[in-house]
Every structure is written in C-alpha cells, then in structure tokens.
Biotite code that builds the C-alpha atoms (Angstrom):
import biotite.structure as struc

atoms = struc.array([
    struc.Atom([0.000, 0.000, 0.000], chain_id="A", res_id=1, res_name="MET", atom_name="CA", element="C"),
    struc.Atom([1.170, 3.410, -0.774], chain_id="A", res_id=2, res_name="ASN", atom_name="CA", element="C"),
    struc.Atom([0.912, 6.492, 1.439], chain_id="A", res_id=3, res_name="ALA", atom_name="CA", element="C"),
    struc.Atom([-2.152, 7.803, -0.436], chain_id="A", res_id=4, res_name="GLU", atom_name="CA", element="C"),
    struc.Atom([-4.113, 4.611, 0.239], chain_id="A", res_id=5, res_name="ASN", atom_name="CA", element="C"),
    struc.Atom([-3.115, 4.581, 3.903], chain_id="A", res_id=6, res_name="ILE", atom_name="CA", element="C"),
    struc.Atom([-4.113, 8.257, 4.183], chain_id="A", res_id=7, res_name="ASN", atom_name="CA", element="C"),
    struc.Atom([-7.495, 7.469, 2.592], chain_id="A", res_id=8, res_name="SER", atom_name="CA", element="C"),
    struc.Atom([-8.045, 4.582, 4.993], chain_id="A", res_id=9, res_name="ILE", atom_name="CA", element="C"),
    struc.Atom([-7.207, 6.821, 7.954], chain_id="A", res_id=10, res_name="ASN", atom_name="CA", element="C"),
    struc.Atom([-9.671, 9.464, 6.729], chain_id="A", res_id=11, res_name="ILE", atom_name="CA", element="C"),
    struc.Atom([-12.401, 6.828, 6.321], chain_id="A", res_id=12, res_name="ILE", atom_name="CA", element="C"),
    struc.Atom([-11.708, 5.486, 9.803], chain_id="A", res_id=13, res_name="GLN", atom_name="CA", element="C"),
    struc.Atom([-11.915, 9.031, 11.236], chain_id="A", res_id=14, res_name="GLU", atom_name="CA", element="C"),
    struc.Atom([-15.198, 9.631, 9.450], chain_id="A", res_id=15, res_name="LEU", atom_name="CA", element="C"),
    struc.Atom([-16.563, 6.320, 10.722], chain_id="A", res_id=16, res_name="ASN", atom_name="CA", element="C"),
    struc.Atom([-15.494, 7.181, 14.266], chain_id="A", res_id=17, res_name="ASN", atom_name="CA", element="C"),
    struc.Atom([-17.130, 10.622, 14.018], chain_id="A", res_id=18, res_name="GLU", atom_name="CA", element="C"),
    struc.Atom([-20.296, 9.043, 12.642], chain_id="A", res_id=19, res_name="ASP", atom_name="CA", element="C"),
    struc.Atom([-20.333, 6.511, 15.492], chain_id="A", res_id=20, res_name="GLN", atom_name="CA", element="C"),
    struc.Atom([-19.859, 9.300, 18.043], chain_id="A", res_id=21, res_name="GLU", atom_name="CA", element="C"),
    struc.Atom([-22.722, 11.235, 16.473], chain_id="A", res_id=22, res_name="ARG", atom_name="CA", element="C"),
    struc.Atom([-24.957, 8.164, 16.596], chain_id="A", res_id=23, res_name="GLN", atom_name="CA", element="C"),
    struc.Atom([-23.997, 7.555, 20.233], chain_id="A", res_id=24, res_name="ASP", atom_name="CA", element="C"),
    struc.Atom([-24.850, 11.173, 21.057], chain_id="A", res_id=25, res_name="ALA", atom_name="CA", element="C"),
    struc.Atom([-28.224, 10.839, 19.315], chain_id="A", res_id=26, res_name="GLN", atom_name="CA", element="C"),
    struc.Atom([-29.006, 7.656, 21.231], chain_id="A", res_id=27, res_name="VAL", atom_name="CA", element="C"),
    struc.Atom([-28.026, 9.363, 24.495], chain_id="A", res_id=28, res_name="GLU", atom_name="CA", element="C"),
    struc.Atom([-30.216, 12.374, 23.632], chain_id="A", res_id=29, res_name="ASN", atom_name="CA", element="C"),
    struc.Atom([-33.200, 10.106, 22.967], chain_id="A", res_id=30, res_name="GLU", atom_name="CA", element="C"),
    struc.Atom([-32.573, 8.273, 26.232], chain_id="A", res_id=31, res_name="ARG", atom_name="CA", element="C"),
    struc.Atom([-32.440, 11.581, 28.108], chain_id="A", res_id=32, res_name="LEU", atom_name="CA", element="C"),
    struc.Atom([-35.646, 12.771, 26.420], chain_id="A", res_id=33, res_name="LYS", atom_name="CA", element="C"),
    struc.Atom([-37.403, 9.560, 27.451], chain_id="A", res_id=34, res_name="ALA", atom_name="CA", element="C"),
    struc.Atom([-36.120, 10.020, 31.012], chain_id="A", res_id=35, res_name="THR", atom_name="CA", element="C"),
    struc.Atom([-37.447, 13.598, 31.057], chain_id="A", res_id=36, res_name="CYS", atom_name="CA", element="C"),
    struc.Atom([-40.870, 12.457, 29.860], chain_id="A", res_id=37, res_name="VAL", atom_name="CA", element="C"),
    struc.Atom([-40.972, 9.752, 32.522], chain_id="A", res_id=38, res_name="ALA", atom_name="CA", element="C"),
    struc.Atom([-39.950, 12.231, 35.227], chain_id="A", res_id=39, res_name="LEU", atom_name="CA", element="C"),
    struc.Atom([-42.547, 14.760, 34.040], chain_id="A", res_id=40, res_name="ASP", atom_name="CA", element="C"),
    struc.Atom([-45.209, 12.058, 34.327], chain_id="A", res_id=41, res_name="ASN", atom_name="CA", element="C"),
    struc.Atom([-44.066, 11.218, 37.848], chain_id="A", res_id=42, res_name="LYS", atom_name="CA", element="C"),
    struc.Atom([-44.143, 14.893, 38.822], chain_id="A", res_id=43, res_name="VAL", atom_name="CA", element="C"),
    struc.Atom([-47.660, 15.194, 37.440], chain_id="A", res_id=44, res_name="SER", atom_name="CA", element="C"),
    struc.Atom([-48.807, 12.144, 39.390], chain_id="A", res_id=45, res_name="ILE", atom_name="CA", element="C"),
    struc.Atom([-47.112, 13.463, 42.542], chain_id="A", res_id=46, res_name="THR", atom_name="CA", element="C"),
    struc.Atom([-48.819, 16.847, 42.168], chain_id="A", res_id=47, res_name="GLU", atom_name="CA", element="C"),
    struc.Atom([-52.189, 15.134, 41.684], chain_id="A", res_id=48, res_name="ASP", atom_name="CA", element="C"),
    struc.Atom([-51.638, 13.017, 44.793], chain_id="A", res_id=49, res_name="LEU", atom_name="CA", element="C"),
    struc.Atom([-50.598, 16.068, 46.807], chain_id="A", res_id=50, res_name="GLU", atom_name="CA", element="C"),
    struc.Atom([-53.748, 17.931, 45.720], chain_id="A", res_id=51, res_name="ALA", atom_name="CA", element="C"),
    struc.Atom([-55.916, 14.923, 46.586], chain_id="A", res_id=52, res_name="GLU", atom_name="CA", element="C"),
    struc.Atom([-54.162, 14.593, 49.952], chain_id="A", res_id=53, res_name="ASN", atom_name="CA", element="C"),
    struc.Atom([-54.823, 18.269, 50.705], chain_id="A", res_id=54, res_name="LYS", atom_name="CA", element="C"),
    struc.Atom([-58.507, 17.903, 49.779], chain_id="A", res_id=55, res_name="ALA", atom_name="CA", element="C"),
    struc.Atom([-58.825, 14.820, 52.000], chain_id="A", res_id=56, res_name="LEU", atom_name="CA", element="C"),
    struc.Atom([-57.159, 16.617, 54.912], chain_id="A", res_id=57, res_name="LYS", atom_name="CA", element="C"),
    struc.Atom([-59.596, 19.519, 54.520], chain_id="A", res_id=58, res_name="ASN", atom_name="CA", element="C"),
    struc.Atom([-62.549, 17.118, 54.498], chain_id="A", res_id=59, res_name="ARG", atom_name="CA", element="C"),
    struc.Atom([-61.182, 15.364, 57.563], chain_id="A", res_id=60, res_name="LEU", atom_name="CA", element="C"),
    struc.Atom([-60.836, 18.673, 59.409], chain_id="A", res_id=61, res_name="GLU", atom_name="CA", element="C"),
    struc.Atom([-64.407, 19.650, 58.453], chain_id="A", res_id=62, res_name="GLU", atom_name="CA", element="C"),
    struc.Atom([-65.744, 16.269, 59.553], chain_id="A", res_id=63, res_name="ASN", atom_name="CA", element="C"),
    struc.Atom([-63.853, 16.539, 62.837], chain_id="A", res_id=64, res_name="GLU", atom_name="CA", element="C"),
    struc.Atom([-65.420, 19.962, 63.511], chain_id="A", res_id=65, res_name="LYS", atom_name="CA", element="C"),
    struc.Atom([-68.881, 18.571, 62.741], chain_id="A", res_id=66, res_name="ILE", atom_name="CA", element="C"),
    struc.Atom([-68.213, 15.582, 65.013], chain_id="A", res_id=67, res_name="ARG", atom_name="CA", element="C"),
    struc.Atom([-67.219, 17.913, 67.850], chain_id="A", res_id=68, res_name="GLU", atom_name="CA", element="C"),
    struc.Atom([-70.404, 19.973, 67.366], chain_id="A", res_id=69, res_name="ILE", atom_name="CA", element="C"),
    struc.Atom([-72.570, 16.839, 67.307], chain_id="A", res_id=70, res_name="LEU", atom_name="CA", element="C"),
    struc.Atom([-70.806, 15.429, 70.345], chain_id="A", res_id=71, res_name="GLU", atom_name="CA", element="C"),
    struc.Atom([-71.423, 18.679, 72.244], chain_id="A", res_id=72, res_name="ALA", atom_name="CA", element="C"),
    struc.Atom([-75.110, 18.628, 71.221], chain_id="A", res_id=73, res_name="LYS", atom_name="CA", element="C"),
    struc.Atom([-75.443, 14.991, 72.328], chain_id="A", res_id=74, res_name="CYS", atom_name="CA", element="C"),
    struc.Atom([-73.916, 15.799, 75.713], chain_id="A", res_id=75, res_name="LEU", atom_name="CA", element="C"),
    struc.Atom([-76.232, 18.781, 76.044], chain_id="A", res_id=76, res_name="GLU", atom_name="CA", element="C"),
    struc.Atom([-79.233, 16.643, 75.108], chain_id="A", res_id=77, res_name="HIS", atom_name="CA", element="C"),
    struc.Atom([-78.238, 13.948, 77.608], chain_id="A", res_id=78, res_name="GLU", atom_name="CA", element="C"),
    struc.Atom([-77.841, 16.600, 80.309], chain_id="A", res_id=79, res_name="LYS", atom_name="CA", element="C"),
    struc.Atom([-81.319, 18.016, 79.526], chain_id="A", res_id=80, res_name="GLU", atom_name="CA", element="C"),
    struc.Atom([-82.808, 14.523, 79.531], chain_id="A", res_id=81, res_name="ARG", atom_name="CA", element="C"),
    struc.Atom([-81.198, 13.739, 82.858], chain_id="A", res_id=82, res_name="ALA", atom_name="CA", element="C"),
    struc.Atom([-82.646, 16.942, 84.327], chain_id="A", res_id=83, res_name="GLU", atom_name="CA", element="C"),
    struc.Atom([-86.149, 16.067, 83.078], chain_id="A", res_id=84, res_name="HIS", atom_name="CA", element="C"),
    struc.Atom([-85.933, 12.621, 84.623], chain_id="A", res_id=85, res_name="ILE", atom_name="CA", element="C"),
    struc.Atom([-85.157, 14.048, 88.064], chain_id="A", res_id=86, res_name="LYS", atom_name="CA", element="C"),
])
C-alpha cells in the first residue's frame, strides 16, 4: 500500500469514528428525552396526589369539627334529659 491509500483509509476510519460518536450522542439524547418524559409524568402524578391529599385533609378537618359539634349537642341533650328525669 502506498501512502495515499493509507491516508485514505485513515480518513475513512476518522469519518466512521465521528459518525459513530454522532450516533452515540443521538441515542443518548433520545434516552435523556425519554427520562425527562418519565420524570414529568411522575411529577404530574405526585402533584395530583398532593392535591388529593390536601382535599382529604380539609374534608377530615371539616368532619372533625362537625363531630365535635354533634358530640357537644349529644352531651347537652343527655344533660337536659337527665334533668327532666329528676
């Protein structure tokens, strides 16, 4: 082989290496995009669960207030009943 052929082979190998690096970068970019989409979905689900949790806590607090009111009314009613029995 002469120097021109060896030089051509080296150029082809360089081009092949650059092409492989470009393909690797594209694959990595696609992998990162897929990871971002998956993380966005998880964030969305987390936000939905947090909102639902907040709504449930509010309902629980409201129900607890109502329970306290009803309990007080029951005690008052029992007290009145006890006084009528006397």
